[in-house]
C-alpha positions as CSV (number, residue, x, y, z in Angstrom):
1,X,149.0,117.3,111.1
2,X,147.9,114.6,108.7
3,X,144.1,113.4,108.7
4,X,143.6,109.3,109.4
5,X,142.0,108.5,106.0
6,X,143.1,105.2,106.4
7,X,139.3,103.4,108.1
8,X,137.5,104.7,104.8
9,X,138.1,100.7,103.6
10,X,138.4,99.0,106.0
11,X,135.7,100.5,108.8
12,X,133.5,102.7,106.6
13,X,133.0,100.9,103.6
14,X,129.8,99.8,104.1
15,X,127.6,98.4,107.3
16,X,127.9,95.4,108.5
17,X,125.5,92.9,106.7
18,X,122.5,90.7,109.3
19,X,123.4,87.8,110.8
20,X,121.4,85.1,110.6
21,X,121.0,82.5,113.4
22,X,121.7,79.0,113.2
23,X,119.5,77.7,115.0
24,X,115.3,78.5,115.4
25,X,115.1,81.1,118.5
26,X,113.2,79.8,121.0
27,X,109.9,81.5,122.8
28,X,110.0,84.0,124.4
29,X,107.3,81.7,126.7
30,X,109.8,78.8,126.5
31,X,113.4,79.9,126.9
32,X,116.0,76.5,126.7
33,X,116.4,75.0,129.9
34,X,119.8,73.6,128.9
35,X,122.9,75.0,127.1
36,X,123.3,73.3,123.3
37,X,125.5,70.0,123.7
38,X,128.2,68.5,120.9
39,X,126.4,66.5,119.1
40,X,123.8,69.7,119.1
41,X,126.4,71.5,117.8
42,X,127.7,69.1,115.4
43,X,124.5,69.1,113.5
44,X,124.9,72.9,113.0
45,X,128.2,72.6,111.6
46,X,127.3,69.6,109.7
47,X,131.2,68.4,110.8
48,X,132.7,72.0,109.5
49,X,135.2,73.6,111.5
50,X,133.5,76.9,113.4
51,X,133.9,80.1,111.5
52,X,133.2,83.2,113.2
53,X,129.7,84.2,111.2
54,X,129.3,80.3,112.8
55,X,130.0,81.3,116.3
56,X,128.0,84.3,116.3
57,X,125.0,83.2,114.3
58,X,124.9,80.2,117.2
59,X,124.7,83.0,120.0
60,X,122.5,84.4,118.3
61,X,119.7,81.4,119.1
62,X,121.6,79.9,122.4
63,X,122.7,83.0,124.5
64,X,121.2,83.9,128.0
65,X,121.5,87.4,127.9
66,X,119.5,88.0,124.6
67,X,117.1,86.0,125.9
68,X,116.2,87.6,128.8
69,X,116.4,90.8,126.9
70,X,113.8,88.4,124.7
71,X,111.6,88.1,127.8
72,X,111.6,91.8,128.9
73,X,109.8,93.0,126.2
74,X,107.7,90.6,125.5
75,X,106.7,91.7,129.5
76,X,106.6,95.5,128.5
77,X,104.5,94.2,125.4
78,X,102.0,92.6,128.2
79,X,101.7,95.9,130.3
80,X,101.3,98.3,126.9
81,X,97.9,95.8,126.3
82,X,97.4,96.7,130.0
83,X,97.1,100.4,129.6
84,X,95.3,99.4,126.5
85,X,92.7,97.5,127.7
86,X,90.9,100.7,129.8
87,X,90.1,102.3,127.1
88,X,88.3,99.1,125.5
89,X,84.6,98.1,126.4
90,X,84.5,96.1,130.0
91,X,81.7,93.0,128.9
92,X,80.4,90.5,131.7
93,X,78.4,87.9,132.6
94,X,77.1,87.3,136.6
95,X,75.3,85.0,138.4
96,X,74.7,84.1,142.7
97,X,72.3,81.1,144.1
98,X,71.2,81.7,147.9
99,X,70.3,79.7,149.9
100,X,68.0,80.6,152.8
101,X,67.1,78.5,156.3
102,X,63.4,79.8,155.0
103,X,61.4,81.9,153.1
104,X,60.7,85.7,154.1
105,X,56.6,85.7,154.0
106,X,55.1,89.1,155.2
107,X,51.2,88.1,156.3
108,X,48.5,91.3,156.1
109,X,45.5,89.8,157.1
110,X,44.6,86.4,155.1
111,X,46.8,87.5,152.5
112,X,50.2,86.3,152.6
113,X,52.8,87.4,150.4
114,X,56.6,86.0,149.7
115,X,59.2,88.8,149.9
116,X,61.6,86.0,149.4
117,X,62.1,83.1,148.2
118,X,64.0,80.5,150.4
119,X,66.5,79.4,147.0
120,X,67.2,83.0,145.4
121,X,69.0,82.8,142.0
122,X,70.5,86.2,140.4
123,X,71.9,86.5,136.5
124,X,73.6,89.5,135.1
125,X,74.9,91.1,132.0
126,X,76.7,94.0,132.4
127,X,78.9,96.4,130.3
128,X,80.9,99.6,130.8
129,X,83.0,102.2,128.3
130,X,85.4,105.0,129.9
131,X,84.7,108.6,128.5
132,X,88.5,109.8,128.8
133,X,87.2,113.3,128.4
134,X,90.6,113.9,130.5
135,X,93.0,111.8,128.0
136,X,94.0,110.4,131.2
137,X,94.0,106.9,130.3
138,X,95.4,107.4,126.2
139,X,98.0,109.7,128.5
140,X,98.6,106.2,130.3
141,X,98.9,103.9,127.1
142,X,101.5,106.1,125.2
143,X,103.4,105.7,128.3
144,X,103.4,101.8,127.7
145,X,103.9,102.1,124.4
146,X,107.5,103.7,124.3
147,X,108.3,101.7,127.7
148,X,107.4,99.1,125.2
149,X,109.9,100.7,122.6
150,X,112.3,100.9,124.3
151,X,112.4,97.6,126.1
152,X,112.6,96.8,121.5
153,X,115.6,98.5,121.3
154,X,117.6,97.4,124.5
155,X,116.9,93.6,122.4
156,X,119.1,95.6,119.5
157,X,121.6,96.4,122.3
158,X,122.3,93.4,123.8
159,X,122.8,91.9,119.9
160,X,125.1,94.1,119.3
161,X,126.7,93.3,122.3
162,X,126.4,90.2,122.0
163,X,127.6,90.2,118.6
164,X,130.5,92.1,119.6
165,X,131.2,89.9,123.0
166,X,131.6,86.7,120.6
167,X,133.9,87.9,117.9
168,X,136.6,89.5,120.5
169,X,136.0,85.8,122.2
170,X,136.6,84.3,119.4
171,X,139.7,86.4,117.9
172,X,141.4,85.8,121.5
173,X,140.8,81.8,121.1
174,X,142.9,82.7,118.0
175,X,145.1,84.8,118.9
176,X,145.8,81.9,121.7
177,X,146.2,79.5,119.6
178,X,148.9,82.2,117.9
179,X,150.6,82.3,120.2
180,X,150.3,78.5,120.7
181,X,152.5,77.8,117.5
182,X,154.6,80.8,118.1
183,X,155.8,78.8,121.5
184,X,156.0,75.3,119.6
185,X,158.4,77.1,117.0
186,X,160.5,78.2,119.7
187,X,160.7,75.0,121.3
188,X,161.9,73.3,117.9
189,X,164.5,76.0,117.1
190,X,165.8,75.6,121.4
191,X,166.0,71.7,120.8
192,X,168.0,72.3,116.7
193,X,170.4,74.9,119.1
194,X,170.7,72.3,121.6
195,X,171.5,69.2,119.4
196,X,174.8,71.9,118.1
197,X,175.8,72.7,120.8
198,X,176.0,69.2,121.9
199,X,177.5,68.7,118.8
200,X,180.0,71.0,118.7
201,X,180.6,70.1,122.6
202,X,181.7,66.5,121.1
203,X,183.5,67.9,118.3
204,X,185.7,69.8,120.5
205,X,185.1,73.7,119.4
206,X,182.1,74.6,121.8
207,X,182.1,74.0,125.7
208,X,179.7,72.5,128.6
209,X,178.2,76.3,129.1
210,X,177.1,76.7,125.8
211,X,174.8,73.3,126.2
212,X,173.6,74.4,129.0
213,X,172.5,77.8,127.8
214,X,171.5,75.6,125.4
215,X,169.1,73.6,128.0
216,X,167.9,76.5,130.6
217,X,165.9,78.2,127.1
218,X,164.3,74.7,126.1
219,X,163.5,74.0,129.4
220,X,161.7,76.9,129.1
221,X,160.9,76.7,125.9
222,X,158.7,74.2,127.4
223,X,157.1,75.9,130.2
224,X,156.0,78.6,127.7
225,X,154.2,75.6,124.9
226,X,152.2,74.1,128.4
227,X,151.1,77.7,129.3
228,X,149.8,78.4,125.4
229,X,147.9,74.6,125.4
230,X,146.3,75.4,128.0
231,X,145.4,79.5,127.2
232,X,143.9,78.1,124.3
233,X,141.7,75.2,126.0
234,X,140.4,78.6,128.3
235,X,140.2,81.1,125.7
236,X,137.8,78.3,123.8
237,X,135.4,77.5,127.2
238,X,135.4,81.3,127.3
239,X,134.4,81.8,123.5
240,X,131.7,79.1,124.4
241,X,130.2,80.2,127.8
242,X,129.7,83.9,125.3
243,X,128.2,82.3,123.0
244,X,125.8,79.8,126.0
245,X,127.1,76.7,124.9
246,X,127.8,74.0,126.6
247,X,131.1,74.3,127.7
248,X,132.0,70.5,127.4
249,X,131.2,70.5,124.6
250,X,134.2,70.3,121.9
251,X,134.9,72.3,119.7
252,X,137.4,73.4,116.7
253,X,137.5,77.1,115.0
254,X,138.8,78.3,111.8
255,X,140.5,82.5,111.2
256,X,138.0,81.5,107.6
257,X,136.6,84.8,106.6
258,X,137.3,85.9,110.2
259,X,141.3,87.4,109.9
260,X,141.8,90.7,107.6
261,X,145.7,92.0,107.0
262,X,145.2,96.0,106.6
263,X,145.0,97.6,102.7
264,X,148.0,99.2,102.2
265,X,150.4,97.4,104.5
266,X,154.1,95.7,103.7
267,X,153.8,92.0,104.0
268,X,156.3,90.1,106.7
269,X,159.3,90.6,103.9
270,X,162.4,92.8,103.6
271,X,163.7,95.6,103.3
272,X,164.3,95.1,107.1
273,X,164.4,98.5,107.5
274,X,162.8,100.4,109.7
275,X,159.8,102.6,107.8
276,X,159.5,106.1,108.1
277,X,158.0,108.3,110.9
278,X,156.1,109.8,107.2
279,X,154.0,106.9,106.9
280,X,153.7,105.7,110.7
281,X,152.1,109.4,111.0
282,X,153.8,110.4,114.1
283,X,154.9,114.3,113.8
284,X,158.3,114.5,115.0
285,X,158.6,116.8,118.4
286,X,159.9,120.2,117.2
287,X,160.7,120.7,120.6
288,X,160.7,118.1,123.6
289,X,161.2,120.0,126.6
290,X,157.7,122.1,125.8
291,X,156.1,119.3,124.9
292,X,156.3,117.6,128.6
293,X,154.5,120.7,129.8
294,X,151.3,120.4,127.6
295,X,149.1,117.7,126.0
296,X,147.0,118.6,122.9
297,X,145.5,116.5,120.3
298,X,148.2,114.9,118.5
299,X,145.3,113.1,115.9
300,X,143.1,115.0,113.4
301,X,140.7,112.8,112.7
302,X,139.2,113.8,109.1
303,X,135.9,113.0,107.7
304,X,135.7,109.0,108.0
305,X,135.3,109.5,112.0
306,X,132.5,112.3,111.7
307,X,130.9,110.1,108.9
308,X,131.7,107.3,112.0
309,X,130.1,109.6,114.6
310,X,126.8,110.6,113.1
311,X,126.3,107.1,111.6
312,X,126.5,105.3,115.4
313,X,124.1,108.5,117.0
314,X,121.8,107.1,114.2
315,X,122.5,103.3,115.0
316,X,123.3,102.7,118.1
317,X,120.5,101.2,120.2
318,X,121.4,102.8,123.3
319,X,121.1,106.2,122.1
320,X,117.5,105.3,120.9
321,X,117.1,103.2,123.9
322,X,117.4,107.0,125.5
323,X,115.5,108.5,123.4
324,X,112.0,106.4,124.0
325,X,112.7,106.4,127.7
326,X,112.8,110.4,127.5
327,X,109.7,110.2,125.4
328,X,107.8,108.1,128.1
329,X,108.8,110.2,131.2
330,X,107.3,112.6,129.0
331,X,104.3,111.0,128.5
332,X,103.7,110.4,132.6
333,X,103.7,114.1,132.8
334,X,101.2,113.9,131.0
335,X,98.8,110.9,133.1
336,X,100.0,112.7,136.3
337,X,98.1,115.5,135.2
338,X,95.5,114.7,133.8
339,X,94.9,112.3,136.8
340,X,93.6,114.9,138.7
341,X,91.2,116.1,136.4
342,X,87.3,113.9,136.8
343,X,86.5,111.0,135.6
344,X,83.5,109.1,133.2
345,X,82.2,106.1,132.7
346,X,79.3,105.2,131.2
347,X,77.6,101.9,132.3
348,X,74.5,99.7,130.9
349,X,73.0,96.1,133.0
350,X,70.2,93.7,133.0
351,X,69.7,91.2,135.4
352,X,67.2,88.5,135.4
353,X,66.2,87.1,138.5
354,X,64.4,84.0,138.5
355,X,63.4,83.8,142.2
356,X,62.6,86.5,142.6
357,X,59.8,87.3,145.0
358,X,57.4,89.8,146.5
359,X,57.9,93.4,144.5
360,X,61.0,93.1,142.8
361,X,60.8,92.3,139.1
362,X,62.3,89.3,137.5
363,X,63.6,91.6,134.6
364,X,65.3,94.4,135.1
365,X,67.8,97.0,132.8
366,X,69.4,100.4,133.9
367,X,71.9,102.7,131.9
368,X,73.9,104.8,134.0
369,X,76.5,107.5,133.6
370,X,79.3,107.8,136.5
371,X,82.0,110.3,137.5
372,X,84.4,111.1,140.1
373,X,85.5,114.9,141.0
374,X,88.5,115.5,142.7
375,X,89.0,118.2,145.2
376,X,91.2,117.5,148.0
377,X,93.8,115.2,148.0
378,X,96.5,116.3,150.2
379,X,98.9,117.5,147.3
380,X,99.2,113.9,145.5
381,X,98.2,115.2,142.2
382,X,100.8,117.8,142.4
383,X,103.4,115.8,144.5
384,X,103.5,113.0,141.8
385,X,104.1,115.3,138.7
386,X,106.4,116.6,140.4
387,X,108.2,113.4,141.0
388,X,107.7,113.0,136.7
389,X,108.8,115.9,135.8
390,X,111.8,115.2,137.8
391,X,111.8,111.6,135.5
392,X,111.8,113.8,132.4
393,X,114.9,115.7,133.5
394,X,116.6,112.6,134.6
395,X,115.5,110.8,131.3
396,X,116.9,114.2,129.5
397,X,120.1,114.1,131.3
398,X,120.1,110.0,130.7
399,X,119.5,110.4,126.6
400,X,123.1,113.6,126.6
401,X,125.2,110.4,128.8
402,X,124.4,108.0,126.2
403,X,125.0,110.2,123.0
404,X,128.1,111.6,125.2
405,X,129.3,107.8,125.6
406,X,128.9,107.0,122.2
407,X,130.8,109.5,120.8
408,X,133.5,108.3,122.9
409,X,133.2,105.1,121.6
410,X,133.2,105.8,118.3
411,X,136.9,108.1,118.5
412,X,138.1,105.3,120.8
413,X,137.6,102.7,118.6
414,X,138.6,104.9,115.6
415,X,142.0,106.0,117.0
416,X,142.5,102.4,118.6
417,X,142.1,100.8,114.7
418,X,144.1,103.2,113.4
419,X,147.6,102.8,115.4
420,X,146.5,98.6,114.9
421,X,147.1,99.2,111.7
422,X,150.4,100.6,112.3
423,X,151.6,98.0,114.5
424,X,150.6,95.5,111.8
425,X,152.8,97.2,110.1
426,X,155.5,97.5,111.9
427,X,155.6,94.3,113.7
428,X,155.7,92.9,109.9
429,X,159.2,94.5,109.6
430,X,160.1,93.5,112.8
431,X,159.8,90.2,112.3
432,X,161.5,90.1,108.8
433,X,164.5,92.1,110.7
434,X,163.8,89.0,113.6
435,X,163.5,86.1,111.5
436,X,167.1,87.5,109.0
437,X,169.1,88.0,112.7
438,X,168.4,84.9,113.5
439,X,169.3,83.1,110.0
440,X,172.4,84.8,110.6
441,X,173.2,84.4,114.2
442,X,172.9,80.4,113.2
443,X,175.1,81.0,110.1
444,X,177.5,82.4,112.4
445,X,177.7,79.9,115.0
446,X,177.7,76.9,112.8
447,X,180.8,78.6,111.2
448,X,182.9,79.6,114.1
449,X,182.8,83.7,113.0
450,X,180.9,84.2,117.1
451,X,183.1,81.9,119.0
452,X,185.6,83.1,120.8
453,X,187.9,84.0,124.8
454,X,185.7,86.2,125.9
455,X,182.1,85.1,123.4
456,X,179.2,83.0,122.8
457,X,177.9,81.5,120.2
458,X,175.0,79.8,121.5
459,X,175.0,83.5,124.1
460,X,173.9,85.4,120.5
461,X,172.2,82.4,118.8
462,X,169.7,82.3,122.1
463,X,170.1,86.1,121.8
464,X,168.1,86.3,118.6
465,X,166.3,83.2,119.4
466,X,164.9,85.9,122.3
467,X,164.3,88.2,119.9
468,X,162.7,86.4,116.8
469,X,159.8,84.7,119.7
470,X,159.5,88.6,120.1
471,X,158.7,89.2,116.8
472,X,156.4,86.5,116.2
473,X,154.7,86.9,119.6
474,X,154.3,90.6,118.2
475,X,153.0,89.9,115.3
476,X,150.0,87.5,116.2
477,X,149.3,90.3,118.9
478,X,149.1,93.3,116.6
479,X,147.1,91.0,113.7
480,X,144.5,90.3,116.6
481,X,144.5,93.3,117.8
482,X,143.9,94.7,114.4
483,X,140.9,92.6,113.4
484,X,139.7,92.9,117.0
485,X,139.6,96.8,116.6
486,X,137.7,96.9,113.0
487,X,135.0,95.1,115.5
488,X,135.6,97.0,118.2
489,X,134.4,99.9,115.6
490,X,131.6,97.4,114.6
491,X,130.4,98.1,117.5
492,X,131.1,101.4,118.5
493,X,128.5,102.5,115.9
494,X,126.4,100.0,116.6
495,X,126.6,98.0,112.7
496,X,125.4,94.5,114.4
497,X,122.5,95.6,116.0
498,X,119.9,94.8,114.4
499,X,118.4,91.8,112.1
500,X,115.3,89.0,112.4
501,X,114.5,88.6,115.7
502,X,112.2,90.3,118.2
503,X,114.0,93.5,118.5
504,X,114.6,96.5,115.3
505,X,115.0,94.8,111.7
506,X,116.4,98.5,111.2
507,X,116.9,101.3,113.2
508,X,113.8,103.0,114.4
509,X,113.1,106.3,113.5
510,X,112.6,109.8,116.1
511,X,108.5,108.6,115.7
512,X,109.4,105.4,116.7
513,X,110.9,106.2,119.3
514,X,108.8,110.3,120.1
515,X,111.5,112.1,119.7
516,X,111.0,114.6,116.3
517,X,113.6,117.3,117.5
518,X,114.9,118.7,120.1
519,X,113.9,118.5,123.2
């Protein structure tokens, strides 16, 4: 078996450049209240057609899902700040004013002493500092920090998926337009055939059956045009919805910079022979009867596939996010274990009471050492540790699942790209054959070669037209399948994940995720 090495240029020839947003990114706390309308899109595009890079750049600033992931990151930052604040000194001032119905006076014979004035005001200033001898507060802060890392990587995950979804919708719209053009060509050919059939009928060399056959084909072609026109409109609406812009806004897209022909594939020109099996990389079966009962891997993927897997495992946000989540879970175990240890804190207070009476001083300061030693809490600490350890076990399984899923997606995208490239080659040859067959059928019908008592030239021409339409459709589908497969492989590897914005600009390192080795 020959390995698929065709992707070395088309798929693995360098990473995808980071896409810049076409609009200023909205504030995480002040997202867009309305999707951009036609006027706003016109300002961005300056009257030109929208390219695939324009669509991606606009979506990065207008996508609803991307904005939600950024808001989630802001919440995670807030939780990290809360956890870190517990390590800092706490200071404050306070006061109170109390009015009693009358002062409290004690009489000692002829002498009276006011124990409490009717108006009593107290002002305090205090400061406290936690003494984290057990490390519980640091563990909580560390857990929150890696949860924030996971939330930041999730922004990159959403970005990777968003770019892939926008490109998929863009290619689908171009595919729909291509099929619309095919339907129009089919209608034009059917109308020409109807004119030829009517002319031969008037000349006495044709039949009414030929005219009816051509009329039926025209009606079918008209219906196909109606369906294809609607499909283009719906495909553009889906593209706008994925981008996060006003679905009612009219747009016009172009395939400039979006569509690439696979290298090394013959164009749609003769020779019109089917390519040999060796070029299609399909090994001929030695014994079909025995092969029906067993299944094995028919594709030797080669070193390019292994390189793609390594890149994906180092780049895909799903894997990196699972590693950060695992680290956060491990810090959670540390935190739960240290929560059961004694806690200490220092405090200082200064009290000013201008209306002090009796034996109460007007000013008084104090310093204290506070501690708490848990003795018996009914097994609460052990239960919390057990729960945290179970969370770690689940996080490890999630990490393994992420690795396996990413590896599967890379292989699926890699094989799909290789197959799509071969389908373009086959479709090009098939279209060249169908065009030649239609030309010959039309020529035979005009010169009367295909006419006979048991044959209909229009029926032969109709069959040739149906084959040509199918070949043109196959060519459109194969071309956009190939370009969609290119985008799918880039997404599977994670090449759309990083760039300007709230997430990471580059893939985070093992130090960032807290996983410096096998866990």
